[in-house]
C-alpha positions as a printed NumPy array, in Angstrom:
array([[ 10.616, 127.314,  24.635],
       [ 12.617, 127.306,  28.022],
       [ 15.732, 124.94 ,  28.178],
       [ 15.544, 123.612,  31.646],
       [ 18.038, 121.658,  33.423],
       [ 16.924, 118.105,  34.912],
       [ 17.93 , 117.312,  38.356],
       [ 19.492, 113.96 ,  38.948],
       [ 15.988, 112.619,  40.604],
       [ 14.547, 114.061,  37.005],
       [ 13.045, 109.992,  36.367],
       [ 11.81 , 109.459,  39.359],
       [  9.596, 112.253,  39.755],
       [  8.313, 110.931,  35.847],
       [  7.92 , 107.55 ,  37.137],
       [  6.109, 108.969,  40.224],
       [  3.666, 110.341,  37.711],
       [  4.559, 114.308,  39.17 ],
       [  3.189, 117.252,  37.31 ],
       [  6.785, 119.183,  36.606],
       [  7.281, 123.117,  36.174],
       [  9.584, 125.725,  35.333],
       [ 11.419, 126.688,  38.326],
       [ 14.882, 128.948,  38.63 ],
       [ 15.938, 127.442,  35.275],
       [ 14.712, 124.134,  36.796],
       [ 12.035, 121.031,  35.453],
       [ 10.856, 120.5  ,  39.252],
       [  8.125, 118.686,  40.27 ],
       [  5.178, 121.045,  41.934],
       [  3.326, 117.823,  43.158],
       [  2.613, 114.539,  43.1  ],
       [ -0.248, 112.615,  42.081],
       [ -2.284, 113.218,  45.387],
       [ -2.156, 116.355,  45.599],
       [ -0.592, 119.681,  47.441],
       [ -3.238, 119.513,  50.271],
       [ -2.247, 115.601,  50.578],
       [  1.416, 116.114,  50.687],
       [  1.005, 119.337,  53.308],
       [ -0.78 , 117.298,  55.811],
       [  1.58 , 114.16 ,  55.389],
       [  4.85 , 116.2  ,  55.883],
       [  3.308, 117.32 ,  59.392],
       [  1.944, 114.265,  60.52 ],
       [  4.411, 111.809,  58.742],
       [  7.407, 112.533,  56.805],
       [  7.999, 113.686,  53.622],
       [ 11.422, 113.422,  50.785],
       [ 11.985, 116.545,  48.911],
       [ 14.295, 117.264,  45.745],
       [ 16.609, 119.599,  46.672],
       [ 19.149, 119.112,  43.727],
       [ 18.574, 122.191,  42.339],
       [ 20.16 , 123.679,  44.876],
       [ 23.563, 125.388,  44.563],
       [ 26.535, 124.365,  46.491],
       [ 29.635, 126.581,  47.27 ],
       [ 33.263, 125.895,  48.663],
       [ 35.129, 128.559,  50.462],
       [ 38.524, 128.213,  51.313],
       [ 41.698, 129.48 ,  52.889],
       [ 43.775, 131.292,  55.951],
       [ 41.126, 134.701,  54.974],
       [ 38.118, 132.515,  54.47 ],
       [ 36.876, 133.213,  58.271],
       [ 37.364, 137.134,  58.232],
       [ 36.254, 137.728,  54.408],
       [ 32.646, 135.87 ,  55.408],
       [ 32.771, 137.306,  58.317],
       [ 33.033, 140.847,  56.087],
       [ 31.   , 139.941,  53.464],
       [ 27.52 , 138.333,  55.05 ],
       [ 25.583, 140.574,  57.489],
       [ 25.01 , 137.754,  60.564],
       [ 28.33 , 136.755,  62.038],
       [ 29.895, 133.572,  60.42 ],
       [ 33.935, 133.913,  61.369],
       [ 33.285, 132.9  ,  65.142],
       [ 31.378, 129.666,  63.624],
       [ 32.554, 126.51 ,  65.121],
       [ 33.208, 123.421,  62.881],
       [ 30.128, 121.45 ,  62.769],
       [ 27.425, 124.185,  62.696],
       [ 25.204, 125.819,  59.906],
       [ 24.012, 128.884,  60.406],
       [ 21.013, 131.213,  58.042],
       [ 22.212, 134.192,  56.413],
       [ 22.091, 136.599,  53.292],
       [ 23.93 , 138.1  ,  50.957],
       [ 23.392, 141.605,  50.313],
       [ 24.284, 144.231,  48.017],
       [ 26.226, 147.779,  48.927],
       [ 22.819, 149.364,  49.934],
       [ 21.593, 146.047,  52.256],
       [ 19.044, 144.763,  50.029],
       [ 18.887, 140.854,  50.005],
       [ 20.373, 139.303,  46.899],
       [ 19.814, 136.247,  48.056],
       [ 19.215, 133.952,  51.475],
       [ 21.555, 130.812,  51.845],
       [ 23.117, 128.522,  54.407],
       [ 26.781, 128.77 ,  56.115],
       [ 27.938, 125.398,  57.142],
       [ 31.298, 126.023,  58.61 ],
       [ 33.143, 122.827,  57.577],
       [ 36.74 , 123.358,  59.331],
       [ 38.694, 126.351,  60.607],
       [ 39.456, 127.423,  57.426],
       [ 36.873, 125.734,  54.958],
       [ 33.274, 127.004,  54.682],
       [ 30.273, 125.419,  52.523],
       [ 27.31 , 127.634,  51.291],
       [ 24.162, 126.522,  50.108],
       [ 22.469, 128.97 ,  47.925],
       [ 18.821, 129.277,  46.264],
       [ 19.017, 127.491,  42.336],
       [ 17.803, 130.874,  40.463],
       [ 20.523, 133.115,  42.094],
       [ 23.901, 130.224,  41.864],
       [ 25.379, 132.661,  39.006],
       [ 24.797, 135.849,  40.584],
       [ 25.574, 134.613,  43.808],
       [ 28.867, 132.993,  42.667],
       [ 29.925, 136.716,  41.267],
       [ 29.267, 138.458,  43.827],
       [ 31.117, 136.543,  46.165],
       [ 33.87 , 135.919,  44.112],
       [ 34.034, 139.929,  43.975],
       [ 34.858, 140.355,  47.634],
       [ 36.693, 137.076,  47.799],
       [ 40.902, 137.645,  49.038],
       [ 43.354, 136.556,  46.887],
       [ 44.292, 134.065,  49.334],
       [ 40.468, 132.612,  49.466],
       [ 39.646, 129.875,  47.263],
       [ 36.35 , 129.918,  45.864],
       [ 34.296, 126.48 ,  44.13 ],
       [ 31.39 , 126.19 ,  42.614],
       [ 30.049, 122.774,  43.163],
       [ 26.548, 122.746,  42.103],
       [ 26.516, 120.439,  39.229],
       [ 28.305, 117.344,  41.259],
       [ 26.641, 117.999,  44.311],
       [ 22.98 , 116.196,  45.305],
       [ 20.499, 116.849,  47.788],
       [ 17.353, 115.498,  49.404],
       [ 15.143, 117.082,  52.299],
       [ 13.387, 114.568,  55.116],
       [ 11.205, 116.402,  56.801],
       [  8.247, 115.339,  59.012],
       [  7.827, 114.329,  62.837],
       [  8.708, 110.838,  61.772],
       [ 12.205, 111.828,  60.21 ],
       [ 13.848, 110.394,  63.649],
       [ 12.227, 106.875,  62.745],
       [ 13.575, 106.767,  59.62 ],
       [ 16.855, 107.719,  60.908],
       [ 16.656, 104.517,  63.054],
       [ 15.738, 102.671,  60.352],
       [ 18.459, 103.717,  58.266],
       [ 20.621, 102.282,  61.111],
       [ 21.54 , 105.855,  62.9  ],
       [ 21.781, 105.775,  66.216],
       [ 18.855, 109.066,  67.451],
       [ 22.164, 110.099,  69.862],
       [ 24.43 , 110.487,  66.79 ],
       [ 22.546, 112.672,  65.092],
       [ 23.392, 116.3  ,  65.124],
       [ 21.312, 118.772,  66.586],
       [ 19.42 , 121.94 ,  65.346],
       [ 21.378, 124.035,  62.714],
       [ 24.718, 121.036,  62.912],
       [ 25.774, 118.307,  60.781],
       [ 27.946, 115.318,  60.538],
       [ 29.67 , 113.749,  57.71 ],
       [ 28.501, 109.989,  57.862],
       [ 26.778, 107.638,  55.352],
       [ 24.096, 105.775,  54.156],
       [ 24.726, 101.844,  52.805],
       [ 27.928, 102.925,  52.004],
       [ 27.38 , 106.095,  50.176],
       [ 29.446, 109.232,  52.067],
       [ 27.136, 112.176,  52.738],
       [ 26.972, 115.483,  54.516],
       [ 23.989, 115.061,  56.922],
       [ 22.776, 118.439,  58.515],
       [ 19.471, 119.021,  60.76 ],
       [ 18.03 , 121.642,  58.854],
       [ 15.183, 122.587,  56.457],
       [ 12.418, 124.981,  55.437],
       [  9.186, 123.269,  56.672],
       [  8.812, 123.998,  60.517],
       [  9.379, 120.059,  61.201],
       [ 11.867, 117.826,  62.225],
       [ 14.295, 117.133,  59.1  ],
       [ 18.086, 116.283,  57.814],
       [ 19.209, 117.506,  54.481],
       [ 21.113, 114.873,  52.596],
       [ 24.129, 115.97 ,  50.818],
       [ 26.239, 113.379,  48.26 ],
       [ 27.909, 113.065,  45.578],
       [ 25.002, 114.103,  42.385],
       [ 25.457, 110.699,  40.671],
       [ 24.722, 108.59 ,  44.057],
       [ 21.689, 111.053,  44.96 ],
       [ 19.258, 108.678,  43.392],
       [ 20.234, 105.696,  45.28 ],
       [ 19.416, 107.424,  48.534],
       [ 15.889, 108.646,  47.036],
       [ 15.381, 105.289,  46.395],
       [ 16.158, 103.991,  50.127],
       [ 14.372, 106.947,  51.726],
       [ 11.262, 106.478,  49.44 ],
       [ 10.714, 102.405,  50.078],
       [ 10.467, 103.322,  53.6  ],
       [  6.154, 102.836,  54.248],
       [  5.89 , 106.214,  56.487],
       [  8.041, 108.184,  53.482],
       [  6.25 , 110.01 ,  50.55 ],
       [  7.077, 112.57 ,  47.914],
       [  6.541, 116.194,  48.316],
       [  6.997, 118.75 ,  45.481],
       [  7.058, 122.347,  45.139],
       [  3.43 , 123.234,  46.143],
       [  4.043, 121.539,  49.607],
       [  6.968, 123.165,  50.144],
       [  5.362, 126.617,  49.666],
       [  3.001, 126.072,  51.717],
       [  4.679, 124.513,  54.138],
       [  6.971, 127.142,  55.   ],
       [  4.412, 129.976,  54.503],
       [  2.462, 128.306,  57.11 ],
       [  5.402, 129.064,  59.576],
       [  5.968, 132.332,  58.778],
       [  8.853, 131.524,  56.786],
       [  9.97 , 134.175,  54.309],
       [ 10.658, 133.213,  50.723],
       [ 13.472, 134.826,  48.393],
       [ 11.411, 136.178,  45.568],
       [  8.387, 136.648,  47.655],
       [  9.198, 138.647,  51.011],
       [ 13.073, 139.029,  50.161],
       [ 14.321, 140.757,  47.394],
       [ 16.556, 143.716,  45.978],
       [ 14.294, 145.936,  47.556],
       [ 13.784, 145.056,  50.506],
       [ 16.569, 144.052,  53.525],
       [ 17.011, 141.585,  55.871],
       [ 15.904, 143.738,  58.771],
       [ 12.804, 144.622,  56.993],
       [ 11.836, 141.191,  56.466],
       [ 12.415, 140.65 ,  60.414],
       [ 15.778, 139.313,  61.304],
       [ 17.518, 142.1  ,  62.887],
       [ 17.464, 140.444,  66.405],
       [ 18.661, 137.123,  64.113],
       [ 21.723, 138.887,  63.232],
       [ 22.631, 141.019,  66.231],
       [ 23.731, 143.818,  64.267],
       [ 24.645, 146.17 ,  67.731],
       [ 27.383, 143.361,  68.452],
       [ 28.36 , 143.222,  64.571],
       [ 30.988, 145.747,  63.002],
       [ 33.009, 145.856,  59.168],
       [ 30.497, 144.295,  57.281],
       [ 28.895, 144.919,  53.948],
       [ 25.992, 147.331,  54.473],
       [ 26.66 , 147.923,  57.964],
       [ 25.415, 151.308,  58.22 ],
       [ 22.384, 150.682,  56.168],
       [ 21.415, 148.214,  58.272],
       [ 21.835, 149.473,  61.539],
       [ 20.07 , 152.673,  60.354],
       [ 16.768, 152.534,  61.713],
       [ 15.367, 155.47 ,  59.16 ],
       [ 16.567, 153.066,  56.175],
       [ 13.549, 150.517,  57.489],
       [ 10.772, 151.317,  55.079],
       [  8.455, 149.   ,  55.988],
       [  7.555, 145.59 ,  58.288],
       [  6.548, 142.106,  57.359],
       [  3.266, 141.292,  59.045],
       [  1.173, 137.955,  59.484],
       [ -2.513, 138.367,  59.021],
       [ -5.225, 135.512,  58.93 ],
       [ -8.576, 136.05 ,  57.18 ],
       [-11.728, 135.802,  58.421],
       [-13.073, 133.534,  55.383],
       [-11.283, 130.427,  53.603],
       [-10.726, 132.626,  50.762],
       [ -7.123, 133.739,  50.084],
       [ -5.477, 136.702,  48.796],
       [ -2.46 , 136.658,  46.589],
       [  0.657, 138.116,  45.78 ],
       [  0.231, 141.846,  45.136],
       [ -3.225, 142.575,  46.787],
       [ -2.952, 145.493,  48.645],
       [ -3.774, 145.85 ,  52.53 ],
       [ -6.149, 148.228,  53.459],
       [ -6.399, 150.096,  57.021],
       [ -9.987, 149.886,  58.994],
       [-10.675, 153.12 ,  57.538],
       [ -9.672, 152.231,  54.036],
       [ -6.511, 153.489,  52.977],
       [ -3.669, 151.337,  51.543],
       [ -1.23 , 150.945,  53.644],
       [  0.941, 147.577,  52.394],
       [  0.986, 144.658,  50.097],
       [  1.084, 141.073,  50.141],
       [  3.837, 139.054,  49.266],
       [  2.555, 135.552,  49.811],
       [ -1.108, 133.894,  50.63 ],
       [ -2.832, 130.541,  50.925],
       [ -5.567, 128.835,  52.343],
       [ -3.835, 126.931,  55.46 ],
       [ -4.625, 123.057,  55.498],
       [ -3.972, 122.779,  59.208],
       [ -5.349, 126.382,  60.808],
       [ -8.821, 125.998,  57.724],
       [ -7.997, 129.811,  57.445],
       [ -6.456, 131.933,  55.071],
       [ -3.273, 133.292,  55.773],
       [ -1.081, 135.905,  54.358],
       [  2.462, 137.597,  55.389],
       [  2.091, 141.38 ,  53.563],
       [  4.895, 144.601,  54.036],
       [  2.861, 147.509,  55.767],
       [  4.475, 150.749,  55.658],
       [  6.488, 151.502,  58.474],
       [  4.026, 155.118,  59.303],
       [  1.603, 152.377,  59.051],
       [  3.134, 149.913,  61.416],
       [ -0.191, 147.315,  62.432],
       [  0.042, 145.693,  66.169],
       [ -1.18 , 142.299,  67.24 ],
       [ -5.235, 141.968,  66.623],
       [ -5.44 , 145.214,  64.736],
       [ -8.21 , 144.721,  61.28 ],
       [ -7.171, 145.026,  58.422],
       [ -9.065, 144.458,  54.796],
       [ -7.336, 142.689,  51.933],
       [ -8.096, 143.997,  48.223],
       [ -8.494, 141.073,  45.756],
       [-10.024, 142.826,  42.629],
       [-13.437, 144.183,  43.325],
       [-13.83 , 142.838,  47.102],
       [-11.725, 143.637,  50.392],
       [-11.557, 140.839,  52.595],
       [-11.191, 141.189,  56.637],
       [ -7.982, 139.582,  58.167],
       [ -6.825, 140.772,  61.616],
       [ -3.069, 140.759,  62.279],
       [ -1.702, 138.393,  64.327],
       [  1.531, 136.9  ,  65.904],
       [  4.063, 134.72 ,  64.043],
       [  4.217, 131.831,  63.23 ],
       [  1.017, 130.872,  62.103],
       [  1.159, 127.568,  62.529],
       [  3.013, 126.894,  66.106],
       [  3.017, 122.973,  66.879],
       [  6.169, 121.899,  64.193],
       [  8.19 , 119.217,  65.428],
       [ 11.397, 121.701,  63.823],
       [ 13.194, 121.588,  67.647],
       [ 11.91 , 118.003,  68.905],
       [ 14.139, 116.229,  71.395],
       [ 15.722, 113.204,  70.835]])
């Protein structure tokens, strides 16, 4: 039996009768008593909290930290301003994705990097091997606790905690502050497509913050299941599904975000800038019916030719239709409105290519 790690909030999940599953080496709540569908809808209309203590945190510092990170990561980080955060990628020498992550600029010579749970060790080894001798690396994963507060009413909860909305960080920015005397790093980030904040504190204090948040009437816990359906509904790729060591961030649709034409002297630069290296295109498809296709199912053209493979699929609670993300071979690239078939067992489900995101009414960019 796998020896799973437990987050500092494990006992809270057991008290709430959560269904626990193994994820990235951790024993995590996939859902609570009311189920994934209810948690999903609640996050879209109200506000939910997620245990994300399983994720990893690194601190990088030194006079060459900025130049090192600018060289290691394909999306520029050297010119980030302190107080900002940026979505980025750790890539192999071939330009494929080892992990997707968040980089926080803490100070002129200091960064904070948040990585996925299942890749903590490999990420740490890769980054350390690429740093200058003058740059310090510290793995703070075991002593860091993290909670995500996500939903359109997140601002109201922050007010109830005593925050002035005008003082809260803007999108992909962060501040150092405190909650009831507990020091925290508070960032306006998340992966649901809704307004949200992420709370980082010492691991032994995170349960106190959980208790404060869950005591509010509108706040409910949500697990990994809802986290996955929420991100897919807004078309966000997931490491292990849409991104892996067989896929570049360009193929995953992040070429414009990375502003590669302006970037120089970074790992796999020639590969990521070479259009001939793009072998597939991430594509959104809505099905005609409610039945969902799943990871690994084939995508067929209207003529019946196999042209791609599904990476994620689900029934969308908000759209009330089945949706999928799929990689389509570059030579068979589709246009918005093109019809396809999705092979599910012996059946072929009809679908149409749509513009991402699937769900467009999220509150992620809400202004106070």
